[in-house]
C-alpha positions in Angstrom: 163.0 144.9 9.7 161.3 146.6 12.7 162.4 145.9 15.9 159.9 145.4 19.0 161.3 146.2 22.5 161.4 143.3 25.0 158.1 144.6 26.8 156.5 144.5 23.7 157.4 141.5 22.4 156.6 139.5 26.2 153.0 141.5 25.3 152.2 139.6 22.4 153.4 136.6 23.5 151.1 136.7 26.6 148.4 137.9 24.1 148.5 135.1 21.9 148.8 132.3 25.0 145.4 133.4 26.4 142.6 131.4 24.2 139.6 133.0 22.7 137.6 130.9 25.4 139.4 133.1 28.4 140.4 136.1 26.4 137.7 138.9 27.7 134.8 139.7 25.6 132.0 142.2 25.7 128.7 140.7 25.5 126.1 138.0 27.6 123.8 137.8 30.6 125.1 136.6 34.1 122.3 134.8 35.7 122.9 135.2 39.5 120.2 133.7 42.1 120.2 134.4 45.7 117.8 133.6 48.8 117.6 136.9 50.3 114.2 138.6 49.5 114.8 142.4 50.3 111.1 143.3 52.3 111.7 146.8 50.7 110.3 148.0 47.5 113.3 149.7 46.2 115.5 147.7 44.0 118.6 146.2 45.9 121.8 148.2 45.8 124.0 144.8 44.5 125.6 147.1 41.3 127.3 150.0 43.0 128.9 150.7 39.7 128.6 150.0 35.9 125.2 149.2 35.4 121.9 150.5 35.4 118.8 149.0 37.0 116.1 148.4 33.7 113.8 146.1 35.4 112.4 145.4 39.2 110.2 143.1 40.6 110.2 143.5 44.5 111.6 140.4 46.3 111.5 138.5 43.1 113.8 139.9 40.1 116.3 142.7 39.5 118.0 142.7 36.0 120.5 145.5 35.2 122.0 146.7 31.9 125.8 147.7 31.3 126.3 151.5 31.5 127.9 152.4 28.2 129.4 155.7 30.0 130.2 154.4 33.1 133.4 156.0 34.7 135.6 152.7 35.1 134.7 151.5 31.5 131.7 149.6 30.3 131.6 146.4 31.8 132.2 143.6 29.7 128.5 141.9 30.1 125.5 143.4 28.6 123.2 142.5 31.6 123.0 140.8 34.9 119.9 139.1 36.2 119.2 138.4 39.8 116.9 136.0 40.9 115.7 136.6 44.6 114.2 134.5 47.3 115.4 131.1 45.5 115.7 128.4 48.3 119.7 127.1 48.4 118.7 123.5 46.8 116.8 125.0 44.3 119.7 127.2 43.4 122.1 124.1 43.3 119.8 122.7 41.0 119.3 125.4 38.7 123.0 126.0 38.6 123.8 122.0 37.6 121.2 122.6 34.8 122.9 125.4 33.3 120.1 127.6 34.1 122.3 130.1 36.8 126.0 131.0 36.5 126.3 132.2 40.1 124.4 130.8 43.2 124.6 131.1 47.0 125.8 127.8 48.9 125.1 127.0 52.3 127.0 124.2 54.1 125.4 121.6 53.1 125.4 122.7 49.3 129.3 123.6 49.6 129.9 119.9 50.5 128.3 118.7 47.2 130.3 120.8 45.0 132.4 119.0 42.4 136.5 119.2 42.6 137.4 122.4 40.2 134.5 124.5 40.8 135.4 128.0 41.3 134.0 129.3 44.8 133.9 133.0 45.7 134.1 133.8 49.5 133.6 137.1 51.5 134.8 137.7 55.0 132.4 136.8 57.7 129.8 139.8 56.8 126.8 138.0 58.3 125.9 137.2 62.2 123.6 134.2 63.2 121.9 135.6 66.0 118.6 134.3 68.6 116.5 137.4 69.0 113.9 137.0 71.4 110.2 138.8 71.4 109.5 141.6 74.0 107.0 139.1 75.9 110.2 137.1 76.8 110.5 139.3 79.9 112.6 137.5 82.1 116.3 138.5 81.8 117.2 135.3 83.5 115.5 132.9 80.8 117.3 134.8 78.0 120.7 134.2 79.8 119.8 130.8 80.2 119.3 130.1 77.0 122.6 132.0 76.1 124.4 129.6 78.4 123.1 126.7 77.1 123.9 126.9 73.4 126.9 124.7 72.1 128.4 127.2 69.7 131.2 125.0 69.0 129.3 121.8 67.9 126.9 124.0 65.5 130.1 125.3 63.9 131.8 121.9 63.6 129.0 119.8 62.7 126.1 121.4 61.2 128.1 124.8 59.9 131.1 122.2 58.3 133.4 125.1 60.5 132.6 128.0 57.7 132.6 131.3 59.6 133.7 131.8 63.5 132.2 131.5 66.7 131.6 134.9 68.5 129.3 136.9 70.8 129.7 139.8 69.4 127.2 141.4 66.7 130.2 142.9 64.6 132.9 140.7 63.4 136.6 140.6 64.7 138.1 141.5 61.6 136.0 144.7 61.4 136.6 145.6 65.0 139.6 144.0 66.9 137.6 143.2 69.9 134.8 140.5 69.3 136.9 137.9 71.1 135.9 139.9 74.3 132.3 138.6 74.2 131.8 135.5 76.0 130.8 132.6 73.5 131.4 129.7 76.6 128.5 127.0 77.2 127.8 126.8 81.1 124.7 124.2 81.6 125.0 124.2 85.4 124.6 128.0 85.5 122.1 127.7 82.5 120.1 125.5 84.6 119.8 127.7 88.0 118.5 130.2 86.0 116.2 128.4 83.9 114.4 127.0 87.2 110.6 127.9 86.8 110.6 129.1 83.2 107.6 128.8 80.8 107.6 127.0 77.3 109.3 129.1 74.6 109.0 128.8 70.9 111.7 129.1 68.5 111.4 129.9 64.6 114.4 130.5 62.3 113.7 133.0 59.4 115.5 131.2 56.7 114.0 127.7 56.5 117.9 126.6 55.9 118.3 127.2 59.3 116.2 124.9 61.0 118.7 122.2 61.6 120.7 124.6 63.8 117.5 125.7 65.4 117.0 122.1 66.3 120.1 121.8 67.9 119.6 124.9 70.1 116.4 123.6 71.2 118.1 120.1 72.3 120.7 122.5 73.7 118.1 124.5 75.6 116.5 121.1 77.3 119.8 120.2 78.2 119.4 123.3 80.8 116.1 122.7 81.6 114.3 124.9 79.2 111.5 123.9 77.0 111.9 125.1 73.8 110.2 124.3 70.4 110.9 124.7 67.1 108.4 126.1 64.8 107.8 127.7 61.2 106.2 130.6 62.2 108.7 133.8 63.1 106.1 136.3 63.4 104.5 134.6 66.4 107.6 133.1 67.7 109.1 133.7 71.1 112.6 133.4 69.8 113.7 134.1 66.3 116.5 132.4 64.9 117.9 135.5 62.7 120.7 136.8 60.3 121.7 140.3 60.4 124.3 141.7 57.8 127.2 143.7 58.4 126.1 146.8 56.4 129.3 148.7 56.4 132.7 148.2 56.4 132.6 151.5 59.0 132.0 149.8 62.3 130.1 152.8 63.7 127.5 152.8 60.7 127.8 148.9 60.8 126.5 148.9 64.3 123.9 151.8 64.0 122.3 149.7 61.1 122.4 146.5 63.5 120.7 148.4 66.0 118.0 149.6 63.7 117.4 146.0 62.7 116.8 145.0 66.0 114.3 147.9 66.6 117.2 149.4 69.5 117.8 153.1 69.7 121.2 154.1 67.6 123.8 154.3 69.7 124.5 158.2 70.5 128.6 158.1 70.5 130.6 156.1 68.3 133.4 158.1 67.6 136.3 156.0 69.3 137.0 152.0 69.7 136.2 152.2 73.7 132.8 154.1 72.7 132.0 151.5 69.8 132.7 148.8 72.4 130.7 150.3 75.1 127.7 150.6 72.5 127.8 147.0 71.4 128.2 145.8 75.0 125.0 147.8 76.0 122.9 146.1 72.9 123.9 143.0 74.0 122.8 143.5 77.9 119.8 141.6 79.1 120.4 138.9 76.2 117.8 140.5 74.4 119.7 139.3 71.2 122.3 136.8 71.8 125.3 136.9 68.9 126.1 133.2 67.8 128.6 132.8 64.7 130.0 135.1 62.1 129.3 134.0 58.6 130.8 134.5 55.1 129.3 134.9 52.0 130.0 131.8 50.0 128.9 131.8 46.2 129.4 128.8 43.5 129.8 129.8 39.8 129.4 128.2 36.2 132.3 127.0 33.9 131.2 129.9 31.8 132.0 132.3 34.3 135.1 133.8 33.7 137.6 136.7 35.8 136.4 137.5 39.4 135.8 137.3 42.0 132.5 138.7 41.9 132.4 139.7 45.6 134.5 141.7 47.4 135.7 140.6 50.9 133.1 142.9 52.5 130.5 141.0 50.5 129.9 143.6 47.9 129.0 142.4 44.4 131.9 143.1 41.7 130.3 142.2 38.5 132.4 145.0 36.1 135.0 142.9 35.8 133.3 139.5 34.8 132.6 138.0 31.4 131.0 134.6 29.9 132.5 132.6 27.8 130.9 132.2 24.5 129.7 129.2 22.6 132.5 127.1 21.5 132.9 126.7 17.7 
C-alpha cells in the first residue's frame, strides 16, 4: 500500500472538489466591450503580458491571441476580442443576449444588474472635470462656475455614490493630499463673481454624462450664470471631460494629465511638496475644475471564471481568466 502525506491527500481532496465547469481550462475567446474609443492609430495597450495583438481596427476592434511562450506561462484563454466605442446601454444589452462577456457599467447600468452577477471595481482612476475653452478668458466667471457646482448631489443622486468627491486632479489614494483642494459650493460668492457674464455652452464628451452636465447647468443658473447644454464638445465653451490616471506613479500621472489638458509639463516633481505645488499651479485660474474621481466598474457573464480581470489601478488582468465550456 502506498502511503500519501497529509498535504498530498489534501491536494487530492481539493482537486476532486473542483467541478469540471469551474476548473481552469485552456481555450475560448473572451469578448469585452468598452465605450472608450482611442483617438490614436496605435492599438491600445490593454494587455501588458501573455497576449499578442493580431488585429486592430482603429477605434473599433482589437483582437489579442494567447502567447504560447509568455514569460508567466500561457494564458488559459485562446484570445480576447475588445469592441471599442460601444455605448453603455448597448453593452448591457449585449451582455444579456450573450454577445459579450465583460462590459463597462455606469451608475444606471450598475443599478440594473441582477443579484449574484460578478462585478469588478478598480480604485478611482478617472477624474470627471470641467475644462474651459481658451475663449472663456474671465477667471471670475470660471471661478463662479466652480463655486456653483453641487458635487454632493451629483455624487449621491446621479452617480449613486460611486467614486469620491474631489477638487484635485489626482485621487487621494495616489497622493494623500487630494482632500486639501476645496469642493464646497458657495452660491453667494458665485453670484458676485458671475455678475455680467455672457451666456456659456457646456457639452459632455461622453453622451452618458449628459444628465450630469444638465445638473451642472442648473447649478450654474442658481448662481446667475446662463449655461446651456449642447452636444458639440468641439465648439462648446466648457467640456465635461474624463481624464484618466495613466500611471500609479503620481509624477507621471500628473504629467500625463497636464499633456491631455494642453498645459506645459511640470518641471519638477521630485517630492510630495513639489507634486502638490505643480498640481495647484495647474488648477490656478480655474481653467479646469475637477469634480469627482470615479472607478472603472465592469460586469461579467456567468461563464467568466477567475479574476478579477482588472487591477486596483484599472489595468487589465486577463492572463488568469478562463471561460466555462459548454455543459454536457
